[in-house]
C-alpha positions as CSV (number, residue, x, y, z in Angstrom):
1,A,73.4,114.6,150.6
2,R,76.6,116.7,150.1
3,Q,77.6,116.4,153.7
4,L,77.0,112.6,153.9
5,G,79.0,112.4,150.7
6,G,81.9,114.5,152.1
7,A,81.8,112.0,155.5
8,V,81.8,108.9,153.1
9,E,84.8,110.3,151.2
10,R,86.8,111.2,154.4
11,I,86.0,108.1,156.1
12,A,87.4,106.2,153.0
13,L,90.3,108.4,152.5
14,L,91.0,107.8,156.5
15,E,90.6,104.0,155.6
16,R,93.2,104.4,152.7
17,I,95.6,106.3,155.1
18,Q,95.3,104.0,157.9
19,E,96.1,100.9,155.3
20,N,99.0,102.9,153.6
21,A,100.2,103.4,157.4
22,Q,100.1,100.0,158.1
23,Q,101.9,99.3,155.0
24,V,104.7,101.3,155.5
25,Q,104.7,100.1,159.2
26,H,105.0,96.4,158.3
27,I,107.8,97.5,155.7
28,I,110.0,99.0,158.3
29,D,109.1,96.3,161.1
30,T,110.5,94.0,158.7
31,V,113.7,95.3,157.1
32,P,116.7,93.9,158.4
33,E,118.2,97.2,159.5
34,G,117.1,99.2,162.3
35,V,115.1,102.3,161.5
36,I,114.6,105.4,163.9
37,L,112.6,108.2,163.4
38,L,113.6,111.5,165.9
39,D,112.0,114.3,166.0
40,E,113.2,117.9,166.0
41,N,113.7,117.8,169.5
42,R,116.0,114.7,168.9
43,Q,113.4,112.3,170.6
44,V,112.5,109.0,169.3
45,V,109.4,108.8,167.6
46,L,109.4,105.2,166.2
47,A,111.8,102.6,166.1
48,N,111.4,99.3,164.5
49,P,111.9,95.9,166.3
50,V,115.1,95.7,165.0
51,A,116.5,99.2,166.2
52,Q,114.7,98.6,169.9
53,T,117.3,95.6,169.8
54,Y,120.3,97.2,168.7
55,L,120.0,100.3,170.7
56,I,119.7,98.2,174.1
57,N,123.2,96.8,173.1
58,L,124.4,100.5,171.7
59,A,123.1,102.9,174.1
60,Q,121.1,100.7,176.9
61,F,117.9,102.4,175.6
62,T,114.4,101.7,176.6
63,P,111.4,103.4,175.1
64,E,111.0,105.6,178.2
65,D,114.7,107.0,177.8
66,S,116.1,110.3,175.9
67,L,118.6,108.6,173.4
68,S,121.9,110.7,173.9
69,H,124.4,108.6,172.4
70,M,125.0,105.2,170.2
71,G,128.3,103.5,171.6
72,H,131.0,105.9,172.1
73,K,129.8,108.5,169.8
74,P,127.2,111.5,171.4
75,L,124.1,111.7,169.3
76,K,124.9,115.3,168.3
77,D,128.1,113.9,166.1
78,L,125.9,111.3,164.5
79,L,123.3,114.1,163.3
80,K,125.6,116.5,161.2
81,K,123.9,118.2,158.1
82,E,127.2,119.1,156.6
83,I,128.3,115.4,156.6
84,Q,126.0,113.6,153.7
85,D,126.1,109.6,153.1
86,L,128.3,109.2,155.8
87,W,128.4,105.9,158.0
88,Y,129.7,105.8,161.4
89,E,131.4,102.6,162.5
90,L,130.4,101.7,166.3
91,E,131.8,98.7,168.2
92,V,130.4,97.1,171.4
93,S,133.1,95.0,173.1
94,G,130.5,92.8,174.5
95,P,130.6,89.9,174.9
96,P,129.6,89.2,172.2
97,R,131.6,91.6,170.3
98,Q,129.6,93.5,168.0
99,V,130.0,96.0,165.3
100,F,127.5,98.5,163.8
101,E,127.1,101.1,161.1
102,V,124.9,104.2,161.7
103,G,124.0,106.7,159.2
104,A,121.5,109.6,159.8
105,Q,119.7,111.8,156.9
106,P,117.8,114.6,158.1
107,L,113.7,114.9,156.9
108,E,114.1,118.6,156.4
109,K,117.2,120.3,154.6
110,D,116.4,123.9,154.6
111,D,115.9,124.7,158.5
112,D,116.0,122.7,161.4
113,S,112.3,122.3,162.1
114,G,112.5,118.5,160.6
115,G,113.6,115.4,162.2
116,W,116.1,112.8,161.4
117,V,115.9,109.1,160.0
118,V,118.8,107.0,161.1
119,V,119.2,103.4,159.9
120,I,121.4,100.9,162.1
121,R,123.1,98.1,160.7
122,E,125.1,95.1,162.4
123,V,128.2,94.5,160.4
124,T,130.0,92.1,162.7
125,Q,130.3,89.3,160.4
126,E,131.4,91.3,157.5
127,R,134.2,92.7,159.6
128,E,135.3,89.4,160.7
129,T,135.2,88.2,157.1
130,Q,136.9,90.9,155.9
131,T,140.0,90.8,158.9
132,R,139.9,87.0,158.0
133,I,140.6,87.6,154.1
134,Q,143.1,90.1,155.1
135,M,144.9,88.2,157.4
136,Q,145.4,85.2,154.9
137,D,146.4,87.6,152.1
138,R,148.8,88.8,154.6
139,L,150.1,85.4,155.9
140,A,150.4,84.4,152.0
141,T,152.5,87.3,151.3
142,V,154.9,86.9,154.2
143,G,154.7,83.0,153.4
144,Q,156.4,83.7,150.0
145,L,158.8,85.7,151.4
146,A,159.7,83.3,154.2
147,A,159.9,80.5,152.0
148,G,162.4,82.2,149.6
149,I,164.4,82.9,152.5
150,A,164.2,79.4,154.1
151,H,165.6,78.2,150.5
152,D,169.0,80.1,150.8
153,F,169.4,79.3,154.7
154,N,168.8,75.4,154.0
155,N,171.6,75.7,151.0
156,I,173.8,77.5,153.7
157,L,173.1,75.1,156.5
158,A,173.6,71.8,154.3
159,A,176.9,72.7,153.6
160,I,177.8,73.4,157.2
161,V,176.1,70.4,158.2
162,V,178.2,67.9,155.6
163,Y,181.7,69.2,156.6
164,A,180.8,69.2,160.2
165,D,179.8,65.5,159.7
166,L,183.1,64.9,157.8
167,L,185.3,66.6,160.4
168,R,183.9,64.3,162.8
169,R,185.1,61.2,160.7
170,D,188.6,62.6,161.1
171,P,190.7,60.0,163.2
172,N,193.5,63.0,163.8
173,L,190.7,65.4,165.4
174,M,191.6,66.6,168.6
175,S,189.2,66.3,171.7
176,G,188.9,70.1,172.1
177,S,188.1,70.5,168.4
178,Q,185.6,67.7,168.9
179,E,183.5,69.5,171.4
180,R,183.2,72.5,169.3
181,L,182.0,70.6,166.6
182,N,179.4,69.3,168.9
183,I,178.5,72.8,169.6
184,I,178.4,73.9,166.2
185,Q,176.1,70.9,165.0
186,Q,173.8,71.7,167.9
187,Q,173.4,75.3,166.7
188,V,172.8,74.0,163.2
189,Q,170.1,71.5,164.4
190,R,168.5,75.0,166.3
191,A,168.7,76.9,163.0
192,A,167.2,74.0,160.7
193,S,164.3,73.7,163.5
194,L,163.5,77.4,162.6
195,I,163.5,76.9,159.1
196,R,161.2,73.9,159.4
197,Q,158.9,76.3,161.4
198,I,158.9,78.9,158.5
199,L,158.4,76.5,156.0
200,D,155.6,75.0,157.7
201,F,154.1,78.3,158.4
202,S,154.4,79.0,154.6
203,R,152.8,75.7,153.8
204,R,155.7,74.7,151.6
205,S,157.1,71.8,153.6
206,V,157.6,68.1,152.2
207,M,154.9,66.3,153.9
208,E,155.0,62.4,154.5
209,Q,151.2,62.0,154.5
210,S,149.3,58.4,155.1
211,T,145.7,57.6,156.4
212,L,145.5,58.2,160.2
213,D,143.0,57.6,162.7
214,L,142.8,60.7,164.9
215,L,141.3,58.6,167.9
216,P,144.5,56.8,168.9
217,F,146.6,59.0,167.7
218,V,144.9,62.0,170.1
219,K,145.1,59.2,172.9
220,E,148.7,58.8,172.6
221,L,149.1,62.6,172.6
222,D,147.0,62.8,175.5
223,K,149.6,60.5,177.3
224,L,152.4,62.4,176.2
225,L,151.2,65.8,177.2
226,R,150.9,64.5,180.8
227,R,154.2,63.9,181.1
228,V,155.3,67.1,179.6
229,L,152.6,69.6,181.0
230,P,153.1,70.5,184.7
231,E,150.9,68.5,187.2
232,T,149.0,71.8,187.6
233,I,147.4,71.7,184.4
234,H,144.8,68.8,184.2
235,V,144.5,67.4,180.5
236,E,140.9,66.1,179.8
237,L,139.9,64.0,176.6
238,N,136.5,64.0,175.5
239,Y,135.2,62.3,172.1
240,E,132.3,60.3,170.9
241,P,132.9,56.8,169.8
242,G,134.0,56.1,165.9
243,V,136.7,56.2,163.3
244,Y,138.2,59.6,162.7
245,L,140.3,58.9,159.3
246,V,142.2,61.9,158.1
247,N,145.2,62.1,155.4
248,A,147.7,63.8,157.4
249,D,151.4,63.8,158.5
250,P,151.5,62.5,162.0
251,T,154.6,64.2,163.1
252,R,153.5,67.3,161.7
253,L,150.0,67.0,163.3
254,Q,151.8,66.3,166.6
255,Q,153.7,69.6,166.1
256,V,150.1,71.3,165.8
257,F,149.0,69.9,169.0
258,M,152.2,70.3,171.1
259,N,152.2,74.3,170.0
260,L,148.8,74.7,171.3
261,A,149.2,72.8,174.5
262,V,152.7,75.1,174.9
263,N,150.5,77.9,174.6
264,A,148.4,76.9,176.9
265,R,150.7,75.9,179.6
266,D,152.3,79.5,179.3
267,A,148.6,81.3,179.7
268,S,147.8,79.1,182.9
269,A,150.6,80.4,185.2
270,N,148.5,79.4,188.1
271,G,147.2,75.6,186.6
272,G,143.8,75.0,185.2
273,T,142.2,72.7,182.3
274,L,143.5,71.4,179.0
275,K,140.6,70.0,177.3
276,F,141.0,68.0,173.9
277,E,137.6,67.1,172.0
278,L,137.1,65.3,169.2
279,D,133.9,64.9,167.1
280,Q,132.5,64.6,163.4
281,I,130.5,67.2,161.6
282,N,128.7,67.1,158.0
283,F,127.1,69.8,156.6
284,E,125.7,70.6,152.9
285,E,125.5,73.7,150.4
286,G,123.2,76.2,152.3
287,D,124.0,75.1,155.6
288,V,125.7,77.6,158.1
289,P,129.5,76.3,158.1
290,P,131.1,76.0,161.7
291,C,134.1,78.0,160.5
292,P,133.5,81.0,157.5
293,D,136.2,79.2,155.3
294,V,135.2,76.0,155.9
295,P,133.3,74.3,152.7
296,P,130.5,71.7,152.7
297,G,131.4,68.4,153.4
298,S,132.3,65.4,156.1
299,W,134.9,66.9,158.9
300,N,136.7,65.8,161.6
301,R,136.9,68.3,164.4
302,I,139.4,68.9,167.1
303,T,138.7,71.2,169.8
304,V,141.2,72.5,172.0
305,I,140.5,74.6,175.1
306,D,142.2,76.0,177.9
307,S,141.3,77.5,181.1
308,G,144.0,80.4,180.8
309,E,144.1,84.0,180.9
310,G,142.4,84.6,177.4
311,I,143.8,86.8,174.3
312,P,142.8,90.3,174.2
313,A,140.5,91.3,171.3
314,D,142.9,93.4,169.7
315,I,145.6,90.9,169.5
316,L,143.6,88.1,168.3
317,P,143.3,88.8,164.6
318,H,147.4,88.8,164.9
319,I,148.0,85.4,166.6
320,F,148.8,83.5,163.4
321,E,151.2,86.0,162.0
322,P,154.9,84.6,162.4
323,F,157.3,86.4,164.6
324,Y,154.1,88.1,166.4
325,T,154.3,87.3,170.1
326,T,153.3,89.1,173.3
327,K,155.8,86.9,175.4
328,P,159.1,88.8,177.0
329,V,162.3,88.9,175.1
330,G,164.0,85.4,174.9
331,E,160.9,83.5,175.8
332,G,159.4,82.9,172.5
333,T,160.0,83.0,168.6
334,G,156.4,83.9,167.6
335,L,156.1,81.0,165.4
336,G,154.3,78.4,167.3
337,L,150.9,79.3,166.1
338,A,152.1,80.3,162.8
339,Q,153.7,77.0,162.3
340,A,150.3,75.2,163.1
341,Y,148.2,77.5,161.1
342,G,150.8,76.8,158.0
343,I,150.4,73.0,158.8
344,V,146.7,72.5,159.2
345,K,146.4,74.6,155.7
346,Q,148.7,72.2,154.2
347,H,146.2,69.5,155.2
348,D,143.6,71.5,153.7
349,G,142.0,71.9,157.1
350,H,141.0,75.2,158.8
351,I,141.6,76.6,162.0
352,D,140.2,79.3,163.9
353,A,140.4,80.7,167.6
354,H,138.0,82.3,169.8
355,S,138.9,84.0,173.4
356,V,137.6,86.0,176.2
357,V,139.9,87.6,178.4
358,G,140.0,85.8,182.0
359,E,138.0,83.0,180.3
360,G,140.7,81.2,178.3
361,T,140.7,80.2,174.7
362,T,139.3,77.6,172.1
363,F,141.0,76.5,169.1
364,H,139.0,74.7,166.8
365,I,140.7,72.3,164.0
366,Y,138.8,71.2,160.8
367,L,140.6,68.4,158.7
368,P,138.7,66.6,155.7
369,A,137.5,63.2,156.8
370,Q,139.1,60.3,154.7
371,L,137.4,56.6,153.6
372,P,140.0,54.3,152.3
373,I,142.9,53.3,154.5
374,T,146.3,53.1,153.1
375,E,149.7,51.9,154.7
376,A,151.7,53.9,157.0
377,V,154.8,55.5,156.1
378,N,157.2,54.3,158.3
379,M,160.8,56.3,158.1
380,P,163.9,54.1,158.4
381,D,166.5,54.4,160.9
382,F,169.7,56.1,159.6
383,S,173.3,54.7,159.8
384,P,176.0,56.9,159.0
385,E,178.2,54.0,158.2
386,I,177.0,53.1,154.8
387,M,179.6,52.5,152.0
388,G,179.0,52.5,148.0
389,S,180.2,50.1,145.8
390,G,181.8,52.2,143.3
391,E,178.4,53.5,141.5
392,K,178.4,56.7,139.3
393,L,176.4,59.1,140.3
394,L,175.5,62.5,138.7
395,L,175.2,65.7,141.2
396,V,173.3,68.5,140.1
397,E,173.4,71.6,142.4
398,D,173.8,75.3,141.6
399,D,175.4,76.3,144.9
400,Y,179.0,75.9,144.8
401,S,179.6,75.3,148.4
402,T,177.1,72.7,148.8
403,R,178.1,71.2,145.6
404,A,181.7,70.7,146.8
405,A,180.4,69.7,150.3
406,M,178.4,66.9,148.7
407,K,180.8,65.6,146.2
408,T,183.5,65.2,148.9
409,L,180.9,63.1,151.0
410,L,180.0,60.9,148.3
411,E,183.7,60.2,147.1
412,D,184.4,59.5,150.8
413,S,181.4,57.0,150.6
414,N,183.0,55.0,147.6
415,Y,181.1,56.6,144.9
416,R,182.3,58.1,141.5
417,V,180.7,61.5,141.4
418,L,180.2,63.6,138.1
419,V,179.1,67.6,138.9
420,A,176.7,69.8,137.1
421,A,175.9,73.4,138.1
422,N,172.3,73.1,136.2
423,G,170.0,70.9,134.5
424,Q,171.3,71.8,131.0
425,E,175.0,70.8,132.0
426,A,173.6,67.6,133.5
427,L,171.7,67.0,130.3
428,S,175.0,67.3,128.4
429,I,176.6,65.1,130.8
430,Y,173.8,62.6,130.7
431,E,174.3,62.2,126.6
432,Q,177.6,61.0,127.3
433,E,177.7,59.3,130.2
434,G,174.0,57.9,130.7
435,E,174.4,54.4,130.7
436,T,176.5,54.2,133.4
437,I,174.9,56.6,135.7
438,A,173.2,54.8,138.6
439,L,171.4,57.5,140.2
440,V,170.9,61.2,139.7
441,I,171.4,63.8,142.5
442,S,169.6,67.1,141.7
443,D,168.5,70.3,143.6
444,M,165.2,71.4,142.4
445,V,165.5,75.0,142.1
446,M,168.4,75.8,139.6
447,P,169.1,78.6,136.8
448,E,168.8,77.7,133.4
449,M,166.8,74.4,133.9
450,G,165.8,73.1,137.2
451,G,165.4,69.8,138.7
452,V,161.7,68.7,137.8
453,E,162.4,69.7,134.4
454,L,165.3,67.6,134.3
455,Y,163.7,64.6,135.4
456,Q,160.9,65.1,132.8
457,T,163.6,65.2,130.3
458,L,165.6,62.3,131.3
459,V,162.5,60.2,131.5
460,G,161.6,60.6,128.2
461,Q,165.0,59.5,127.2
462,R,165.2,56.7,129.7
463,P,162.4,55.9,131.8
464,E,163.8,53.8,134.2
465,V,166.2,56.7,135.5
466,K,166.6,57.3,139.2
467,M,166.7,60.8,140.7
468,L,167.2,61.9,144.2
469,F,166.0,65.2,144.7
470,I,167.7,67.6,147.4
471,T,165.9,70.6,148.1
472,G,165.9,73.4,150.7
473,H,163.3,75.1,148.7
474,P,159.7,74.7,149.4
475,V,157.8,71.7,147.1
476,I,154.7,73.2,145.4
477,E,151.6,70.5,145.2
478,D,152.1,69.7,141.7
479,D,155.9,68.9,141.9
480,Q,155.3,66.9,145.0
481,S,152.6,65.0,142.9
482,M,155.1,64.0,140.6
483,L,157.7,63.1,143.6
484,E,155.3,60.8,144.7
485,S,155.3,58.6,141.5
486,G,158.1,57.0,139.7
487,N,161.8,56.2,140.8
488,V,161.8,59.5,142.6
489,H,162.9,60.5,146.0
490,W,163.6,63.8,147.8
491,L,165.3,65.0,150.8
492,Q,165.0,68.1,152.6
493,K,168.0,70.3,153.2
494,P,169.7,70.5,155.8
495,F,170.3,66.7,156.2
496,S,173.1,64.8,158.3
497,V,175.6,62.4,156.6
498,G,173.6,59.6,157.8
499,V,170.6,60.5,156.7
500,F,171.8,61.2,153.3
501,S,174.0,58.2,153.0
502,E,171.1,56.0,153.8
503,A,168.8,57.6,151.5
504,V,171.5,57.2,148.3
505,S,172.4,53.7,149.5
506,S,168.4,52.3,149.9
507,F,167.5,54.0,146.7
508,L,170.2,52.2,144.6
509,D,169.2,49.2,146.2
510,E,165.5,49.3,145.1
C-alpha cells in the first residue's frame, strides 16, 4: 500500500511538473521577444519561435547548427559575465533593414557550470521613429536659424533691388552701365531664389493657398516634365479616377515635384523611368498609418518613383537637411529636398522616402484631402510704369537703407511720404496725420513695436485703415490668418519696383 501510495504521489507530482513545464513553454512561445537557452557548452537547448525567426536573419542559424555569432558580433563577446544589464545593438542590412537588441544573463553566477538566457528584441520601428524625431528636431532648429538669416538678407536685397530699378530709369545712364545693372539684377534674383528656398525649408514662406484638384495639376506637370527631362527618362502617370482636392499653393507645390524630378534625373544618368502615382487613403484611430507621422483622416497621396541608382542607407536619414548634398561642388546647393520638405510641411502634409541602392527611390507625399472648392487666387501682371495721384503714405521700416530706397521710389511715383523707424513713431505720426493718410506701408518685425501690433492698434482707432506689409521675415501662422482678413495685403522682400508699384496702386484703388 505504501509503495502504491508513493507511486501515485510520484505520478501526480510528474503531472504537475509536466503541466508547469507546458505553462512555461507556452509563456516562452508567446512572448513577443526571442528567448534562447544555452547550455554550458554554448549550445542552443531551447529557442522559442520568435527567436528562431530572428536567428535566421542574425546568424543564418538552423536547429542543426552550432551558434557562433549574432550579426557582426561573435557569441563570446555577447556572453560576458562582467558586464551585466547591457544590451547590444545589431543591425541586419537586409533588405529589409532590421535592428535588434540582444541581452544575455548567466544562469549560474558563481562558476561556469551554468548556461545562459539570451533575449532578442527587434527595435527597427523604434529606431526609425527616434531617427525621424531627431531629424525633425534638427530641421526645426536649423529652420529657425535659416529664417532669421533670410530676414536679414531680404532687407539687404530689397534695397539693392529698388536702387537698381531706379537707376535703370535714369535717361542719362550709359549703355555700359546698363549692362552692369542687368548683371546686378540677375545676381540679386539668384540670391532671392536661394532665400526663397531657405524660407520654404523653414516653413516660413508666405503662401497663396486655394482649393486645388491634384489630378489636372499633375497632368499638366506631366506635360511639363516631358519637355524638361531628357528623352532617356520615360515619365508615367498612374491614377484612379476621382477628385483629389487639397488646399495648396500651386506654385510652391509645383516646385516640390520639379525638385524631385531633377533629383531623379541626376540619379538616372543612363536613363530610366519616373512614375507619378495618385491615390486616396483613409484610415481611422487604431489603424496602422502609412507613414509614422500621418494622423488618422482622409489623405491624397502622390507617389514619385524613379529607377535610378538609389540612396545608401547611411545617407537616407540626411536627405532633407539643408545644404546636405552628395553631388560634386558646383552641381547642387543641397536645398532641393530641404525645400520640398518645408513646402509639404507648410501644407500640413508629410513626406517620406524609401530607397534601395541599385533599385531606385520612392517618395510618398501625403496632403490633407479637402471638400469645399473656393475661388482660386490669380496673381496680376505687374507693370513698372504705374504712378500715383499725390496720395499721402506712411512708410514704417526700421532698416535705414531699405527705408531710404522705398521713400525715394514712392516719391518718384508721385506719392507724398511720411516715414517712421518703428511702430511707436508711426503711431505718433498717425495721431497727427491719420485723416490724410491713404495707406500705411510697414515692415512686420521692428524694435519697440512691430507691424502686426501697429495694425491692431490702428484698427482700434480707425477700422477702415489700409496697411501693406512688406516683410523679409517669415510670417507665422497666427499673423498670416490676420493678414488674410481685413484691409491688409503683404509683399515678400525682395521685390521689384514694378511689383511694389502695382501692389500700392491696386490697394489704393480698392
